Every structure is written in C-alpha cells, then in structure tokens.
N, C-alpha and C positions, 0 to 999 in steps of 0.2 A: 505493499500499500502505498508504504514511504517513497518508494520508487518512482509510483505514479505521479505522486504530487511534485516530486522534484521536477519531474519531466514537463507536467502541467506548467508549473513555474516558469521554467523555461521558456515553453511555447508563449506562454501570455507576454514574457518579457519580448521574446522577439517581434511577435505581433506588434506590440507598443512602439518598441524602437523602429519598427519598419513602417508607421504610419508617417507620412509627410507632416512636416514642421508648419505649424501657424507662419503664414507671411507676418512680419514684422507690423504691418498696420493693424492685422487683425488681433496680434499679441497685444500691440498697444491699447488696441479699444477694450482690451479682456483686462486691463490694468485697473484699479481701483481710483477714481477721480475725486478728490485729491489722491496723489500717492500717499502711502502709510507715512512714510518719513516726513513728507510735507505737511501732511494733516497735523502730525504731532508738533510739529515746529510753529505751525500757525496758532495752533491750541495753546503753545507754551505762554507765558508772562515775560521771558526775555526776548527782545530783538535780538536776531543773529548779527554778527559783525559782517559775515559774508556767507552765502550758499554756494557750493559746488556741486553741479550735477554731474555723475560718474556714468560714462558708457565706454562698455568694452566688451565686445561681440567677437566670434570667429565669423559672422556674415557681411559681406560687402555690401550687400542689400538691405542692411538693417536700418541704417540712419533715414534715410527717407521715409520710412514707416513709423519712426519714433518721434520724427521733429515736432509735428504737430500737439503730440503728447507733452514732450519736453516744454516747447512753449508755453502750453496751459499750466504747466505746475511752476514755471517761470512766473507765470501770471499771478497764481493764487499767491507766492511769496511776496512778488510787489505788491499785491493788494494789501495785504498785511504790514509789511515791512519796508514800505519806498525808499529808505535809506540804506538796506542791506545791499552790500555788493555782491553780485551773481556771476558765477562762471560756469562754463561747461567743458569738462574733458573728454574728449573722444580718443580713445588708445587702443582700438583694436581694429580689425579689419575693415570695419564699417567707416572708419576715416577717410578712405580712398574717395568717397563719394562727395568730399567737401573739395577734392583736388580741383583746379582749372580744368584739367583735361575731362571731368566727369560733369563739368558746369551745364551742357547741354541736356544730357540726359537726367540731370538732377537739378534743374532749373528753380522748382519750387522750394527743395532742399537749402539751395543757396539763398533764394528770398528769403527765406524765412529766417536763416542764422544771421545772415546780412543786417536783416532790420531789427531782430535782438541786439545786434552788437552798435549798429548806428544809431538808432531811436532809444533803445533802452539801456543802454551801458553796459551790456552782457560782455563778458570776455570768452571768446570761443579759442580752445585750444585744441591740437592736434599733437601726436607724439611723434616726433623724429625718427626714434628706433623703429617703430612699427613702418613708418611711411618708407625709412631706408628699405624694408623689405622689398617694398615694390617698386624700389628704384626712384622714390621722389624724393623732393629735397625743399625747403623753405619756398624758394622760386615758383615752384609748381602749384601753390596755396594762392587763393584770393588775400586780400588786404585784409579782410575781416577775420581771417585766421590768423591766430598767433602759434607760431610752429616752436613746440617746446622739444628740447632734446630727448626728453624722456616722460612721457606720460605721467607712470607711476610716480618720478621724483616730483612733479607738477602739482601732484595729488597731495601728496606728503608735505610739499611748501605749503599748500592751503590749509592742511590740517594744523600744520605748524602755527600758522598765522591766526588758529582760531574758528576758520570756517567750517560751518555745520556740511555734513556729507550725505548728498541723497544720491543713492545707487540704484540707477534706472537698471542696468545691467553689467554684471562684472564677471570675469571669468575664474575658474578657480586655477591653481598652479598646474594643473595637468593639461588645461587647455592654453594658458599661456605658453607653455611650453613647446606644445603642438604646434601653435602659431610660428614661434619661432624657429622651430627645427624643421617644419615644411610650408612655407608660406604661401607657396602656390596652390596650395589646396585650398586657400580661405580667399584669394585676391579674385576679382573679376579680370578677366582680359580685358 
C-alpha cells in the first residue's frame, strides 16, 4: 500500500509540474491588492523613510505582466506616505525588457516605468551583473533606468538606509545559481 501512495504522490507531482505556468499578467491579477507587505506598511503608524520594490524572476517576459501591479502598489504607498522615497529593483531575467532593444516590444512597460520615474520620482534600477549575462551594459538601457553593478548589493544598500522592502518576486539560491550558471535558458532571443 505504501508503494502505491509513493507512486501516486510522484504522479501528482509530475502532473502539477507539467501544467503551464500562469502568464505574469494573470499571476499579478491573482496577487492581493494591496500587496500584503504594502497593506501592513500603510496600516502602520510610522512613515517609512523609503520603500524598495524587489523583483527577481527567471522569466524574461515577467516584467510587462507585473508593471501595472507594481505601479498600483507604488500608488498605495504614495497615497499614504507622499514623502517616502520609492525605488524599484529588477535583478533577474525580466530586466532585459527594460533595455532599449526591447523598447518596441515592451513600449507600455517603458511608458509605465518612465512615468513613475519622471512624474513620481521613483528610482528604477537594473542589475549590471545580470545584464552582463545577456551582453548588456549601462548604455543599453534608457535614461530612466539606473544601471547598478549588482542588484543584490543595491537592495542591501537600500536596506542599510532603512528602506522597507516589498518583495514582489524573489529567487531562491538554487534559482539564482541556475540563472548565472546557464543564462541562455532564461533570456529571450
């Protein structure tokens, strides 16, 4: 009987793993609004010095699907704390959508983040280490994007300054290692 249960568990696991992943837009729509960390922040009794939104995925197509959600979360924070400094760090495969090369295919994404930067004073960062995996450098990103040598170091700098971190999506160590060990699996051509 135990053998049947073990085999059944593997069958279920294989079926679940073979299901197609939700597109990031659908994923973002399934997230609570406001994000639980944003809800906790705006319900608190202290104004944050700053808030940094952390995005790190293995999907080169993730950022266009997450942009509106992130923009709404920034709006929630700014409505409650208009003086809080806001930053966004993209430091996974998704950041390539912010490159100049991707601007035609991701024009809405570029418009969303350039408006956040220009109109609302949000800082938008990408990771130079991850960009380098795709052969991108600072000049390959538009002016509204700040090219940071390391996204993780940039995130840690914000933490050290006292910023509250809102994690939209984060890689675990194994996923991060996979990105750096075999980057061509994760970047769009």
